[in-house]
Every structure is written in C-alpha cells, then in structure tokens.
C-alpha positions in Angstrom: 109.0 121.0 79.0 106.3 119.1 77.3 102.8 120.2 78.7 100.1 117.6 79.5 98.1 118.9 76.5 101.1 118.3 74.1 101.6 114.9 75.6 98.0 114.0 75.1 98.0 115.3 71.6 101.0 112.8 70.8 99.4 109.9 72.7 95.9 110.3 71.1 97.5 110.9 67.6 99.2 107.5 67.8 96.1 105.8 69.2 94.0 107.1 66.3 96.6 106.3 63.8 96.5 102.7 65.2 92.9 102.5 64.2 91.1 103.5 67.3 87.8 105.3 66.3 84.9 106.5 68.4 85.3 105.7 72.2 82.1 105.8 74.3 83.3 103.9 77.5 86.9 103.7 79.0 87.3 100.5 81.0 89.9 100.0 83.8 90.3 96.4 84.6 91.9 95.6 88.0 94.0 92.6 89.2 92.7 89.3 87.8 89.8 91.1 86.0 91.5 91.7 82.7 90.0 88.9 80.9 86.9 90.9 80.1 88.9 92.7 77.4 89.4 89.3 75.7 85.6 89.3 74.8 85.9 92.8 73.0 85.1 92.0 69.2 87.3 93.2 66.3 90.0 94.2 68.8 92.8 96.6 68.2 95.5 95.9 70.8 98.2 98.4 71.7 101.0 97.4 74.2 101.7 100.1 76.7 105.3 100.0 75.8 104.4 101.3 72.2 102.2 104.2 73.2 103.9 107.5 73.6 104.1 108.8 77.2 102.5 105.6 78.6 104.2 104.0 81.6 104.5 100.2 82.0 102.4 98.1 84.4 104.6 96.0 86.8 102.0 94.1 88.8 101.2 90.3 88.5 97.8 89.9 86.9 98.0 93.0 84.8 98.6 92.4 81.0 99.8 95.9 80.2 97.9 96.8 77.0 95.0 98.9 75.7 92.2 96.9 73.9 89.8 98.8 71.6 86.6 97.5 69.9 83.0 96.6 70.7 81.7 95.2 73.9 78.0 94.7 74.5 77.2 97.0 71.5 79.5 99.8 73.0 82.7 101.2 71.6 85.2 100.7 74.5 88.8 101.4 75.1 90.0 98.9 77.9 93.1 99.1 80.1 94.3 95.5 80.8 96.3 96.6 83.8 96.5 99.9 85.6 99.3 102.0 87.1 99.6 102.4 90.8 101.0 105.0 93.0 103.0 102.4 94.9 105.0 101.5 91.9 106.7 104.8 92.1 104.6 106.6 89.6 103.3 110.2 90.1 99.7 110.6 90.7 99.7 112.4 87.2 101.2 109.3 85.6 98.7 107.0 87.5 95.8 108.9 85.9 97.3 109.6 82.6 95.1 106.9 80.8 91.9 108.6 82.1 93.1 111.8 80.6 93.6 110.0 77.3 90.1 108.5 77.4 88.7 112.0 78.0 90.7 113.3 75.1 89.3 110.7 72.8 85.8 111.9 73.8 84.7 109.0 75.9 81.7 110.1 78.1 82.0 107.5 80.8 84.5 105.3 82.7 83.9 101.9 84.1 86.4 101.2 86.8 87.1 97.9 88.5 89.3 96.7 91.3 90.2 93.8 93.5 90.0 95.0 97.2 89.9 93.9 100.8 86.4 93.7 102.6 86.1 95.9 105.9 82.4 95.7 106.1 81.8 92.6 108.5 78.9 91.3 106.3 81.1 90.9 103.2 82.7 87.7 102.0 85.4 86.9 99.6 83.9 86.8 96.1 81.2 89.5 96.7 81.0 92.1 94.0 80.5 95.7 95.5 79.1 98.7 93.6 81.0 101.8 94.7 78.8 104.5 96.1 81.4 106.9 97.2 85.2 107.0 98.0 87.7 108.1 100.6 91.1 109.4 99.6 93.6 108.3 102.1 96.5 107.9 99.7 98.2 111.1 101.0 98.1 112.8 97.5 95.8 114.0 94.8 96.3 113.8 91.2 94.9 117.5 90.6 97.7 119.2 92.9 99.5 121.7 90.8 98.6 124.1 88.1 95.0 123.6 86.8 94.2 123.8 83.1 90.6 125.1 82.9 90.4 123.5 79.5 90.6 120.2 81.1 88.4 120.6 84.1 87.7 123.0 87.0 90.1 124.1 89.6 87.9 122.6 92.4 85.8 119.7 91.2 82.7 118.6 93.0 83.0 115.1 94.2 79.5 114.9 95.8 78.4 112.3 93.2 81.6 110.9 91.8 79.9 107.6 91.1 76.9 108.1 88.7 73.8 107.0 90.6 71.8 106.1 87.3 74.8 103.8 86.3 74.7 102.2 89.7 71.0 101.7 89.5 71.2 100.0 86.1 73.9 97.7 87.5 71.7 96.8 90.5 68.8 95.9 88.1 71.1 93.8 86.1 72.4 92.1 89.1 69.0 91.4 90.5 68.0 89.8 87.2 70.9 87.5 87.2 70.3 86.5 91.0 73.5 88.2 92.0 73.6 89.5 95.5 75.5 92.8 94.9 76.9 94.7 97.7 77.2 98.6 97.8 79.6 100.5 99.7 82.4 103.0 100.1 85.8 102.4 98.8 88.8 103.8 100.7 92.1 104.2 98.9 95.5 103.7 100.7 98.8 104.1 98.9 100.1 100.7 99.4 102.1 98.6 98.7 101.9 97.2 102.2 98.6 95.6 103.2 96.8 97.7 105.9 97.4 97.0 109.5 94.6 95.8 111.7 94.5 99.1 113.4 94.2 101.0 110.0 91.3 98.7 109.1 89.5 99.4 112.4 90.1 103.1 111.6 88.7 102.6 108.0 85.6 100.9 109.4 85.0 103.7 111.9 85.1 106.4 109.3 82.6 104.8 107.0 84.8 102.5 104.7 83.3 99.2 103.4 86.4 98.1 101.3 90.0 99.1 101.0 92.5 99.1 98.1 95.4 100.8 96.4 93.9 102.2 93.2 90.8 103.6 91.7 90.6 106.9 93.9 93.0 108.9 91.8 91.5 107.7 88.5 87.9 108.6 89.7 89.1 111.9 90.7 90.4 112.7 87.3 87.4 111.2 85.6 85.2 113.6 87.6 87.6 116.5 86.8 87.3 115.4 83.1 83.4 115.4 83.2 83.3 111.6 82.7 80.5 109.7 84.2 81.7 106.8 86.4 80.6 103.2 87.3 82.6 101.6 89.9 82.7 97.8 90.6 84.9 96.2 93.4 85.6 92.4 93.7 86.0 91.6 97.3 88.9 89.2 97.2 89.8 88.9 100.9 88.8 90.1 104.3 91.0 92.9 105.4 93.7 92.8 108.1 92.7 91.6 111.4 89.6 89.9 109.9 91.6 86.8 108.5 94.9 85.1 109.4 97.1 86.5 106.7 96.9 88.6 103.4 98.7 87.8 100.0 98.3 88.8 96.4 98.0 85.1 95.3 94.5 85.0 97.2 93.6 88.2 95.3 94.2 86.5 91.9 92.6 83.3 93.1 89.3 84.9 94.1 89.0 87.1 91.1 89.6 83.8 88.9 86.7 82.2 90.9 84.2 85.0 90.2 85.3 86.2 86.9 82.3 84.8 85.0 79.7 86.7 87.2 81.9 89.8 87.1 82.2 89.8 83.2 78.5 89.2 82.8 77.5 91.9 85.2 79.8 94.5 83.3 78.7 93.4 79.8 75.0 93.4 80.6 75.2 96.6 82.4 77.1 98.2 79.4 74.4 97.1 77.1 71.7 99.0 79.0 73.7 102.2 79.6 
C-alpha cells in the first residue's frame, strides 16, 4: 500500500514540475468565495483532476482547482473548492491538500467558509474571525497511525487560530470600517442542515456559527505546525432562526459580500 509520505512525494513532485515554487500561505476558499483566487497574479492553475492523489470537489460554488501565484505580495497556493466529509471522502482525503501545503513548506493557512449564524446578534453577510472551534463531526483526521515526522501524536489545540493573525485582521477590518464579528465555529458532518434542536444545543455549548467544513483542515494544519487564520461568512441564520435553509442563499450572500471579503483577506495578507 502507498503510504501518505509516498503520496505526498508524488503530489508535490507534480505540483513543482508544473511551475509551483515557494509557498508562504495556503488558502482554502469556501462556497462562493473562490473568486479571490482570480486576483492572484501570474497564476499557475492546476485542475484537481490532473493532480496525483487529489479527489474532485462536487459542490456547487467550488471550481475544483489549485491556483498558485502572488497575492498581496505573498506567494500563495489557493484551493478554489474544498473537499467535504459529507461527500463520502475520508477525513484523511478531506485534509490531504493541507498536508500538501505543509509538504510544500507553507508556514501558514488562511481558511474560509460559508456558515450559519448561531449567535443571535449575527446577521447574514457578517464576516466572523474564528477564535476557536468545536469538532462535532464524529471523526478526527488524525485517527490512525501517527507519523512523528509529520506532527505529534497528541497536538495541542489550545491556540488553533493564531491570535496575532486574528489581531492583524481586526486592525485591517477596523481601518476599513468593517464590523467584524469574532466567534467559535462548530463543525457538523452534514449534508443535512442542522435541526433547530441541534442549533439550541450548539448555542448552549458555546458555538457562534455552524458549518460542514474547516474543522478537520485546521486540525491537520495545527498537527503540521501551520499558523492559521480563519474567516467565516455568515450566509444565513441557522435552523429555527429563519423560515428555511438552502444552498442558493449561501451562494447569494457570499456574492453580496465578496468585495468586502476579498479586500479583508488581501489587506490582511499584506501585513502578515
């Protein structure tokens, strides 16, 4: 059986042979937020279909390609479209791109998502800096044999989201007049939206927003020693807080706030 290290060697060799050089920041762009990658200068674009050991993203609003180049003066490798546990992928597959970014010597990860607001002060269109996370997905990407060369057996998740990065984003947001929220992101497996009872539970245990991604990727980023900045777009109020939920609203809301979102990420990258 091919080991994870062997797969990573094949994947990174292909990516490097395609012209990808130094990577400082990995970017994971969630539903409706992939347009940021269109602003990368001198881009090298690789379809997931062509990359060894990469799965294919099947979700509307996810382009399914890696984009490499310069954004805000930083060398970035951006995922236009991510993989989700609910698509039937293993947790290891969902997080494989983060392993690739670490293998390419990226030092940081910017992870974004579209999610539902649980905090009753939130409104659709708000941007939330993630301060912490709750793993309620029923699995963990680090289950199984641990390779000490890739990270510790028991990673410390006390500061999964880098406080200096978050403070930098807050300063950028304040200068731009953005009323950024901060809060805890709770990951559910999906693909069903949460029930009203689950949302009451989430609020009770301290969640401010809920979604179906991000948590496994950040666990692997921390395991790999990457510094993480997380930004959520609150696209709707969670179950029981509005009449109904649908993916079209998610894409519509991200379309509405994409200009603010892109400028926040770019200007924060510039000062990191």
